[in-house]
N, C-alpha and C positions, 0 to 999 in steps of 0.2 A: 516565447515568453520573455519579455524584458523584465527582470525582477531584481529588486534590491533586497537581499535576504540578510537578516540579522539574527544570528542564533545567540540567545542569551545563555551564558555558561552557568550551569547550576552550581550553587555553592556546595562544595564537597564537604561532607561531614568529616570529623577528625579521623575516624576509623578508615515498443519498437518504434523509434523516433522519427519525427517528420523531417524531410530533407531540408537542408539549409538553403536559404536564398542565395542564388548564384551571383546576383548583381551587387552584393555587398550592402543592400538596404536592410534596415531594421524593421521588422514587422511584429505584430502581436500574434501569438498562437491562435489558430482558428478554434472557435467555440460556438456551438449552437446555443443561443440564449433565448429563452421564452419570457413572456411577461411575468411580472411579479406574481408568485403563487398565491392562491386564495387562502390556503391553509396557513395559519400563523406559525412562525418559527417556534420550535420547541425550546430554543435557547438562543441567546445572542452572545457572540464572542467579540470582544473589543481587542483589536490588534495594536499594541503599543509600538512606538517608534524609537523608544529608548530602552535602557536596561532596567526599567522599573518592574518588569515581570521576570526577573532573573530566575531561571529554572522552570519557567512555566510555558514559554513559547519559543518556537523558531520563528523569528520575526522576518516576514517576507513582504517586500513592497515592490510594485512595478516601478522601474527606474524613472520613467518620464513623469509619472504621477507624483512620485516623491520629490523630484527636483522642482516640479511646478506647484507643489503644495496643494495637490488635488485630493480631496477626501473621496472614499469609495464605499459603496454598499453592495454586498453580495448575499444572495440566498442560495445555499447549496441543498440539494436533495440527497440525503445520505442513507445508506443502509446501516442503521445502528443496531449492533448485536446485543445480546442479553447482558453483556458486560459494560455497555455504554460506549463502545468503541466503534468508530466508523470504518467498516470494511471497504466501502467504496463510496464515492460521491460524484455527482455531476452538477454542473451549474444550472440553476433554475432561473436566476436573473442576476443582472449586474448593472449598476449605475455609478458613474457614467459608462457607457459602452465604449469599447475600443481602447481602453487604457490598460487592460491586462489585469484588472482586479479579480476577475473570475478565475483566471489561471493561477494567480498568486494564492487565492483562497484554497484552491485544490491542493497546492503544495503543503498546506497546513494540516491536511487530513490526519497524519499520524499523531498529532498532538491533541486531537479532539477527544474528550472524555466527558460524557454527559449522563444524565439520569436516563436509564433505559425505559422503554414502555413496559407496563405491567399487564400480565394476563392473569387468569384465575389461579394459576399455579406458580406465579412468580414472574421474573423478568422474561421478556420475549424479544425476538428480533422484529424490527419494524422500520420502514422507511420514514424518516423524519426530516423536516426542514431545519436548517441551521443558518442563522443570520451572522454574517461576518462584517464588522464595521472597521474600516480603515480611516482613522482620524489623521488628517494631514499634520505633519510636524511643524513646530515653530520655525519660522524663517531664520531665526537667529542661531539655530543649532547647525553646526558644521559636522557632517558625517564623513568628510573626506571624499576622495575620488578613487574610483576602482581602476584596476589594471584591465587592459583589453584582453580579448581571447574568446574562443568558443564560437558556436553557431546556434541557430535557433532550433527549437524542437517543439513537439506537441505534448502538452500536459496530459497525464492520465495513462500514457503508455510507454514513455521512454525518457530520454534525457530532457529535462526542461531547459529552455533555451538560454543562450547567451549570444548576443550579436554585437552591434556597436556599443550597446549599453549592457554589459554582462551582469548576471546576478552577483551581488556582493554579500559575503558572509562576514558578520561581525562577531567578535567574541572577546571576552575578558575586559577588565577595566585597565586603562581607558579603551573604549571601543575602537577597533581598527578594522579597516575593510580590505578585502581582497576578492578578486573575481573568481567565481566558481561556476561549474555546471552541475545542476542537481539531477540525480538519477531517480526517476519515478518508477514504482512497481518493478523493481529489479528482478531479473531472473537469477536465482542463486545456484551456484555450482555446488556449494555445501553450506550447511548451517550447523545447528546444534540439536541434540536430541531432547526429547521430553524429560528424560532422566537428568540431563545436564542442567536444564532449566530448574528442575525441582531442587537439585543439589546447590544451585546458586542462590536460593532463597536467603536473604540477608538475616543475620541473627537479630537485628533490630526491627525486623518486619512486623512483629507483633501478632503474627498468626492471621493476618488479613490478606485479601487479594491485593497485589501491587501492580503498578504499571509504570513503565519508563520508556523513553525514546533516546537512543544513542545517535548522535550526529557524527559521522565518520568520513574520512577521506579515503577514496578508492585508489589503490595503486594500479600501475599498468598491468600487473599480474592478477588483479582482482582482490587482493587482500585489503582489509580495512585497518586503517591506522589513524592516529591522532583523534581518537573518539572522545566525545564529550557528552554528558547528559544534558538534554534540552527540555526534558519533561520528566517529572517524577510525582507519582501520586500513590500513597500519601508521601508527603515531602519529608526529607531528612531521616529516612528509615533505611537507607542503603540500597534502595531499588535502582537508583541511577548508577551507582558504582557497579552493581551487579550486571546491569545492562551493558555497560562499557566493557567489562571483562568478557562477557559472552560474545559481544559483537566482534571482538578481536579474532574470533575463531571462524567468522563467516568468510566466504569467498564468492565474489560476483562472477557469473559466467564470462568467459574471455571476450565474447563479442559485445559485452556491455561495459567493459572495464576501462575504456578510454573515451575521453571527451573530444569533440571536434576542436581542431586548431590548438591542441595541446593544453586546453584549459584545465584547471583543477577540477576533479570530479568528486562530488560528495553525495552521501546517501543518508537518509534517516531510517533507522531500524527500530521498530516498535517491539517491546517485550511485555508480555503479560505473565505475571508470577502468581499462579494459583496458591491459595492458602495451604499450608502443609496439612496432609491428611484429608483434604477435601476430595470427594468423589466427583469426577468430571465425566459427563457424557461426551466422549471424544468422537464426534461425528463431523466430517467435513461436508458442509452443505453448500458452500460457495467456492469450489476449488478454482485455482488459477492454473489452467492447463498450459503447459509449455510444449508438449508433444502429444499427438493423438495418432489414431490409426489411419491408414490409407483407405479412402472410401472405396477404392477398387477391391479391397479385401472383402467388402460386404457380399458381393455376388459370389465370390469364391467360397465363402463360409455359409452361404444360404443353406439351411437344413434340408437335406435330400428327402427326409420323410414328409416335410411340409410341402415341398414341390410335388412329390408323388401324389399328395391329396388335393393338389390344385390350389393350395393356399399361397396367394401372391404377396402377402405382406404379414409381418408379425413383429412383436415387440418383446425383446429379451432384457433381462435384468441380471447384473452381476454384482455381488456383494464382495468387496475387497478390503484388505488391510493395507494401509499406506506405509511404505518403508521410509527410512530416514532420508533417502535421496529423492523421495517423491514418486517412485515407481510403485506399482500396485502388485501386491502379493496375496497369497492365500485366497484367491478369488473363487467364489462358489456360485452356482446358478440359483436364482430365486424364481418365484412364480412369474411366468411370462404370459403373453396374450397373442394367440391362444397358447395355453399351457401344454407341456408334454410333447411338443413338436421340435424341440432342439433350439429354439430361439435364444433361450438364456445360456445354453452351452456355447453358442456362437458368441454371445456377448462376453462371456468369460475369456474366450480367446482374443477378442479385440481389446478388452480392458488390459490384458497383460502386456500390451505394447504401449500403453499410455503412461504419461508422467506429469505430475502436477508440481507447481512451485513448492519447495519443501518448507516454506515459511508463509504463514497466512497474513492477510492484511491487518488482522487485529492482534498481531504479535505473538503467534503461537506456532510451535513445530507441528508438522502433520504426522510424524511417525507414530505408529500404533493406533491412529484414528481409523474409523470405518467410513467407507464411502460406497455409495450405490451408483452404478453406471447403467443407464437405460439406453438401449440401442434399437432403433427402428430399422428392420431389414426388409428390403423390397426385392422381389424376384425380377422385376422389370421396372422401368421408369414409370412413375405414377403421373 
């Protein structure tokens, strides 16, 4: 992804990457793009190219398109949760193709907050289309030139790319640019707990749910520094400052903490602040697994009682509580299929070796949440 990224600095209140091209050429990250979806977008997000949306957006532009004054139109298909936040997105269409607008739109996912779909009992998770409009800047605006550095990557799984035209991050008045590499979907070595998020709820929060995104530089050791709020909702109630304080406690896994060619590495960290006293059904429905069990363990753990009865396949379910580091604890067997033959007990043993990313895509810690793990066990290859 060749991207020109501009992060507008919020006004503070008083209180696994694709390999780099070896020939030095600059390419656009590969994306599978389908025709324009028939379902109309639930909302349209207009991406500004200046600081007019201070505190609202991390502004990201494909470098060549920005320099050539090319406008772009992207439709993303996103899983919007009951809080109106995008847990994941994929490109449904982009015009014109080949300019990197789809990849740039994916980078903006943490800043999306829209009205969720409504079910009979309130907000529900639903896949929705989001239109993202890139309006080309005025040719008379000089945004400066970026430093070189970095290499290319694939959006959605690792470091977003920098090549001959690296991403540039802008911040502060007057806007100044510098080359960066952006880390997507980072694997966290450590984050903060649910209690720490609750304690960080700002005094000006007003008793409502809050959301903020901290844009931070990643050090070689994985620490987050120089954090700034780039999204805050509601605005000017302290959620941005709270996000910055919490982000300083995060650590990126070592294998993700350095950018190619010694480019600056940055990451956007979303934070959701539940209203004080509100009861949450803390269930992880879309975990980001960073380690699983060895498939060879399946045969070793196949229930002998099932094998003795000639049952060649079964489905076990384990119910677990997630620890602060993303490991699974307090696992217990649930109803299996067939039940009573040890399949769920085997699922418990397998689940105990798994680990999920300790921070969710919609800005929440996983510790204390409940997750159910289903495992299909086969006595022989089917």
